[in-house]
C-alpha positions as CSV (number, residue, x, y, z in Angstrom):
1,M,-16.9,-13.8,3.1
2,G,-16.0,-15.2,-0.3
3,L,-12.9,-17.2,-0.6
4,T,-11.7,-19.7,2.1
5,I,-8.6,-21.7,1.7
6,E,-6.7,-23.9,4.2
7,V,-3.0,-23.2,4.3
8,R,-0.2,-25.0,6.2
9,V,2.2,-23.3,8.6
10,G,5.8,-24.2,7.5
11,R,9.2,-23.9,8.9
12,K,9.8,-20.8,11.0
13,R,6.0,-20.4,11.1
14,T,5.7,-19.2,7.5
15,I,2.6,-19.4,5.4
16,V,2.2,-19.2,1.7
17,I,-0.5,-17.0,0.4
18,P,-2.4,-18.9,-2.3
19,K,-2.2,-17.5,-5.8
20,A,-5.9,-16.9,-6.1
21,V,-5.9,-14.8,-2.9
22,A,-2.8,-12.9,-3.8
23,E,-4.1,-12.0,-7.3
24,A,-7.5,-11.0,-5.9
25,L,-5.8,-8.6,-3.5
26,G,-3.0,-7.4,-5.7
27,I,-0.3,-8.9,-3.5
28,D,3.1,-9.4,-5.2
29,E,6.6,-10.2,-4.0
30,D,7.8,-7.5,-1.6
31,S,4.2,-6.3,-0.9
32,R,3.7,-5.2,2.6
33,L,0.9,-6.7,4.8
34,L,-0.5,-5.6,8.1
35,L,-1.0,-8.5,10.5
36,E,-3.7,-7.9,13.1
37,L,-4.6,-10.2,16.0
38,R,-8.4,-10.2,16.7
39,G,-9.1,-12.5,19.6
40,D,-8.3,-15.9,18.2
41,H,-8.1,-14.8,14.6
42,I,-5.3,-13.5,12.4
43,V,-6.2,-10.8,9.9
44,L,-3.8,-9.9,7.1
45,K,-4.4,-6.6,5.2
46,P,-2.4,-5.4,2.2
47,V,-0.6,-2.1,2.9
48,P,-0.9,-0.1,-0.3
49,D,2.2,1.7,-1.6
50,A,2.2,5.3,-2.8
51,I,1.6,4.4,-6.4
52,T,-1.3,2.2,-5.6
53,L,-2.8,4.8,-3.4
54,S,-2.4,7.5,-6.1
55,I,-4.2,5.3,-8.7
56,K,-6.8,3.5,-6.6
57,G,-7.0,5.5,-3.4
58,E,-9.7,7.9,-2.3
59,K,-9.2,11.3,-4.0
60,I,-9.3,14.1,-1.4
61,A,-7.9,17.0,-3.5
62,K,-7.2,17.9,-7.1
63,V,-3.8,19.3,-8.1
64,T,-3.1,20.4,-11.6
65,L,0.3,20.3,-13.1
66,E,0.3,24.1,-13.1
67,D,-0.3,24.1,-9.4
68,L,2.5,21.7,-8.9
69,E,4.9,23.7,-11.0
70,V,4.1,27.0,-9.1
71,T,4.7,25.3,-5.7
72,S,7.9,23.7,-7.0
73,L,9.2,27.1,-8.1
74,E,8.2,28.7,-4.8
75,E,10.1,26.0,-2.8
76,Q,13.1,26.3,-5.0
77,K,13.2,30.1,-4.6
78,K,13.1,29.6,-0.8
79,Y,16.0,27.2,-0.9
80,I,18.1,29.6,-3.0
81,E,17.3,32.5,-0.7
82,E,18.4,30.5,2.4
83,A,21.7,29.5,0.8
């Protein structure tokens, strides 16, 4: 696997993620983690936020600024017509 570190369960069953692990996975204060129970194992996975996904996530489409502007104007026009 790579990195294995023993941690202690503290008061209210809390654990501290070691700095080396947090840095390797990009986990900061207020990061969200997905906790999964697999048999007798606990698996923690970082849940990427929208910014991280946009920068590091898999690219499934390409949108230009011009495309974004056209769509924005179309949606604004719909909103104005409904009012």
